[in-house]
N, C-alpha and C positions, 0 to 999 in steps of 0.2 A: 894294285892296291894294297898297301898292307895297313891291319888296323889291331889294335889291341883289346880285348874282351877282360873285364876284371870281374869275378865273382867275388863281393864281400859278404863275407860270412862272419857269426859272431865270433869264429874262434880264429879264422886266419881270411886275408884276400889274398887270392890268386888269379896271378894274370895271365896272359898267353897272347903270344904274338899269333894270327891267324890270317891265312891268305885268302884269296877270293871263292875258294872252292871249300871253304870249312875245314881248313887242314892246319892243326895247329903246329908250328914250326919251334916254340921253345916258350916253355912256363917259366915262371917266379910267384914264389910265395912267402907272403911275410905274415907275424902274428897282428890279430886285429886289438888296436888299445883301445883303451878304456874311454879317451875323452874325444869331442868331435875334433878338435886342432889337431889332436896326434894322429886320427885317423886319416886325415885328409893327407899329413905329410908322410904318413905311411904308404898310403897308395900313389901318391907321387913318387917316393922313393922305389918303389916294385915299378912302374911303369917306366922310369928311367934308367933301370937297371936292363931293361928292353929295350928299351929306344937308342942306349949308346951301341947295340949293336945291329939294331934294324931301322930302317928308314920308315917309319911310321906316318901314318895322315890324319889319325883320327883314334880315339878311346870312348869304349862303352862300357858303363860298370851294371852290371847286374844286382840289383839290392832286393833284399827280403823284405818288404816294405810299401808302403804307399807312396806312389811318384805322384810329380803334378804332370796336369794332362798335356804342357809343353815339355816335358822330362828333363827340368831343370832343376828342380828342387825335390828332395826327400821330406815329406811332410812328417812322415810316422815311419820307424822302423824298430820292432820290439825289442830285438836283441843288438841294436847299433846305438851309438850315443847320438844320432842326427836327430833333431825336431824342427821342422818348417828350416832348412838350411838349405840354401841357393848350391849346392854342393858340386855342380855341371862348371858355373861361372867360377866359384873357387879353384878347382883342380885345372878348369882350362887356363886361367890367368898363372898357375904353377907351371904348367906345362907347356903352355905356347901352344898348344893342339886345342881340336874342336873336342869337347866332351860331351855325351849324353848319357840320360839316366834310363832304367827299364827296368820292370819288377824281374826276379829271377825266374820264375815260371814262366812270364812271359818271352822271357830272353831264350829259356829252354825250348818254348814251344816254335820259335824262328827259328832256332837250328835244326829242328827234326823236321819241320814244314821245306825248307829249302837243301836239306842236306841229310835226310835222316828217313824216319820211318814214317811221314806224311807227305813226303816229294810228292808233288802234282796234285794233291789234294785241295779243293776249291773250301772247304770247310772243315779244318782239325780241331779238335780240344786236345788240350794236356792236361792229365792228371797225375800230378806229382805227389807220390805216396810215401811219408818219411814218417816223422815225429807226429805230425800231422798232415793236412792234404792243401795240398796249393793248385788253384787253377787256371788255365789261359785258352784264350779263343783266338783264332786265326782264320779270316773270313777271305778269300780272294786274295792274301798275301797280305792282308793289314791286319795287325792286332786289334781286337776290339778289346777296349779299355773302359767302357763307359761314360758317361756323361762327364764323371770327375775324377776319372784315372784309375778307379780302384775295383773293376769288374774284372774278372768273376772269382768270386769269395765261393768255390764249389765246397770247399771243405766245412763250410758252417750252413749248408742247407739242413733243414731239420730232419731228420728222417724218420726218428723216436720221438713221438711226444712225449715231454716228462719223463726221458730218457737219462742217459749218464750229464753229470755238468761237466761242461765247457768253460775253458779259462776264458771264453768269449764273453761270458755269462750267460749264455744262453744252455737249454739242454736238449740233447738230442741228437746235435750234429753229426752229421756225415764221419766226420775225421773221429769222432769219440767212438765209432765202431768199425774204423778201415783204416787203419793206419799202424805203426811199429808200436805206438802207444795204446792204442785199442787192441792188438794182439795180446801184448802182456796183460791187459786188465781182462780179456775174456778168458785166459788162461788160469790167472789167479781165481776168478768166477766158478771155473768150472772144478777146482780143488786142486790147483797146483802145488806140489809139495815142498818144503824147505821156502828160501827167501824168494820175495816177489822177483818177477824174472822179467828182461827185457824183452822186447821185440825179435830181438835177433836168436837170443835164447831160446825162446819158443819155436821160432823158424828152424834152429838147427837141430831140435829136439824132432820137430816133424820129419826134418830127412833121414833121421834114425829113425823112422817109423814110429814114434810115441804116441799112445792111443789120444791121448788127452791135447797134446799137441796137435794132432791132424784135426781133433773136432775144432781147435781155436783157428787154424787155417781155415776150414770149411765155413764156420762163420764170418770169417772177414769175406770170404768169396762170395756168399749170401749178400752182404752189404755193400760188397762195390759192384756187385751187379744190379743192386735195388738204384744205388747212385748213379750208374751208369744210365739205368733207365730214365731217371729224373732229367739226365745231361742231355738224353737223345730227343727227351719231349719237347724241351725248351729249344734247344740249338739245332738238331738234327744234323749232327757231323757226318763226313763220310768217313774221318777215320780219329780213332781216341787212341793218342798215344799214353801209356801207363810209363812213368818215370819214378824216380827217388828209388830211397834204399830199398826198400820192400819191394821193387820190382827185382831184385836180384833174386827174390825167390817166388818169381811169377810162375815157372814150372810146377809150382804147388797148387796154384788157386786160379791161375788165369781162367784154365780151359771150364770149370764151373763157374765162373763170376760171368763168361759169355752165356754161358746156359741161364743162370738168373736173369742175366739183363733183356735175352731174347724173348723168356717169358713174361717179363714186369712192363716192359714197353708199350706203351699206349699203339694199338691196332696189332698185338703180337701175331704174328703167322701171316701179315696182310703187308707188311712195309718191308724194304730195304732196310739191313741191320749195317750200323758203322761198322767197319773193320776195327778189332781192338788189338793193339800191337803193344810189343815193348819198346821202348826208346833205343833207338841204334847208339844214340852218345854219351849215355851215362852221366857221372860227374861232371865232363867238360863241359855237358851242352849250353851252361848258361854264359859261358865265356865264349864259346864259339857263338852263338847267337847275341852275345852282346857285341862283339867285332863286327858283325853283321849289319847290325843297327847302327854302329858308327859308321861303317861303310856307306851305309846309304844316306846317312844324315849328311855324311860329308860329299856325297854326289848331288843330291837332291835338296838339301837344305832341312828345315825343321820337319818337313811332313815323313815320318816314319813307317816304312812297310816293311 
């Protein structure tokens, strides 16, 4: 059985034909339009570009936003035009194929639990570190979504009371101290010279041995460890997978983050620690996971694991 996974982002929608082993056979990309009707049409077009060449049995969409419990509706997606839209039903009608939705972090977690860094783990958490932090949890093969389909919002755990302002309306959220945005903000606070940097620029400077950039990266490592300790206290995962754009620089901070995590977790020194690993699948993970979820949806119906 072949299925298609589509990663619907604010800039582009990327689709991939994926086999049952998580291998990508072909991809196709289209720019993301500004209106809901145009976006539906664009996704249908990119899927058809692949179904013209491959016999496909279902489609999964990975969306950065709130998805309904039945995986049919996008309630809200900050970088997309959908608001309370039954996207799955609309696209299924257009394509003549079963279509299912999933949060993009959940889809990436499924990819890693089935085919990547968390294979075999009974309880696996994913922490996607990019512009902000996305989170996901897979328990015994099932995605944990909470009562209303929006859990777990790990990036908005409050680590620092009265800390940095967050676009969510709170202060001190984890992602304000541990993300690409946070890395740039920390470097600026430490006295970065010149125009305000991006997180990528700070990481690149750290690679080159810049002392200030290395201090900013060390700060990120500290807050990653502190946040992982909270995740472990609540979920007690067997594996934590670190993904997202910032994970490309994991060799600069992950060992230190593991040390902070080991020291900060409740019962430090007297309990097993989660294995903290970098994601295997990187950028394509959401497409691979969405395709796997679509395959399960086709095989077993609405219950998705």
